[in-house]
N, C-alpha and C positions, 0 to 999 in steps of 0.2 A: 627488440631483436627476436624475442620469442614469438612475437606476433608475426614476424616475417616468415618464420618456420610454419606457423599455422596457415598463413596465406598460401605458401608454397604447397603444402600437403592437402589442404582442404578446398581452397578456392579454385585451384586448377582442375578439380574434379567436378565442379558445378557445371551443369548444362548451361551454355551461354544464353539460351533463350528463356531461362527460368523467370527472370523479372518481367520480361515482355509477356510471356504466356500467363503468368500469374495475374498481371494487371488486365489483360485482354479477356481471358477466359474464366477467371475466378475472381470477380470483383469483390465478393464478400471477404475472401481470404486476403485480397489486396488491402482492403480497409483495415482488417485486423493487423496486417503487417505495418501499415502506415501509423496506426495507433501505437503499436509496439515501439516504433522508432521514436515517437514523441514521448510516450509515457515511460519507457524504460531506457532505451539506448542513449537518448539525449542526456538523461539524468546521470547515467554511468559515465558518459564522456565528460560532462561538466565536472563531476567529482574527480575524475582522473586528471583533468587539466588543472584543477585547483590544487591537487596534491603535487603536481609537477611545478606549479608556481611556488608553492610553499617550500619545496626542496631546493629552489633556485635553478632548476633545470629548464623551466619554461619562462618566457617573458612575462613580466608582471602586468603589462598594459594590454593583455588579451581580454577581449570580451568573450567570456567562456561560452555563453549561449550561442553566439554567432559562430565561433570556431567549432563548437560541437556539431552544430547543424551542417556546417561546411564539410566536415569530415564524413559525416553520415551520408550526405548527399553525394559526395565525391565517390564513395564506395559504389553507390547505386549507378552513378554515371558511367563507371567502368563496364557495366553490363549493357550499355546502350549500343546496339548493333549498327545504328546509323553513324555514330561517332567513332566507334571502334569495331569495324567489321571483323567478325570472327575468323574470316579467311585470311585476314591481315595481321590481327593482334591476338596474342594469348592473354586470356583474362588474368591469369596469375601474374604475368609480367606487368600488365596495366595496373593492377592493384598494388603491386610492390613499388612501382614508380610513383604512384599517387601517395602511398604511405611515406616513402622516403622524402618526397617533396614537402609533404605536410609536416613531418617531424623537424626537418631542417628549418622550416618556416616559423615554428613556435618555440624552438630551443634558444636558450641563452648560450653564451660562449661555453659556460660550464656544461650545458646540455649537449652542445656540439662535440665537445671533447669526449664526453662519456659515450655518445652515440658512435663516434668514430672508433673509439676503443673497442666497443662491443662488435662493431662491424668487422674490424680487423681480426679479432679473436674468432668470430663466426666464420669469416672467409678462410682462415687458416685451418679450421676444423673441416 
């Protein structure tokens, strides 16, 4: 839920063409970003998923590496102007929708209950 606040405040302020421009006009920077995704983000995501499994909030039968890559690439997908034209979709709303879909997909019943509880508290604030 705290991550949704971060998405709302920071992702909404990102220029929609950032990823496209980075890849097209700055290939060296793009390569650094791609390496960062694999070398750092994926490891962090795998560790987070493992903690969620250990706590009983995430399903045990998850292939952590596949799901981590899925989440990372889904974030990037939200910046694709061909799939989500900026004139039609707000990046922040796309990212929040992706995030919620992801979370409900990996959660156990225990995780769903906690997620729903936090969402309700958050919405009341």
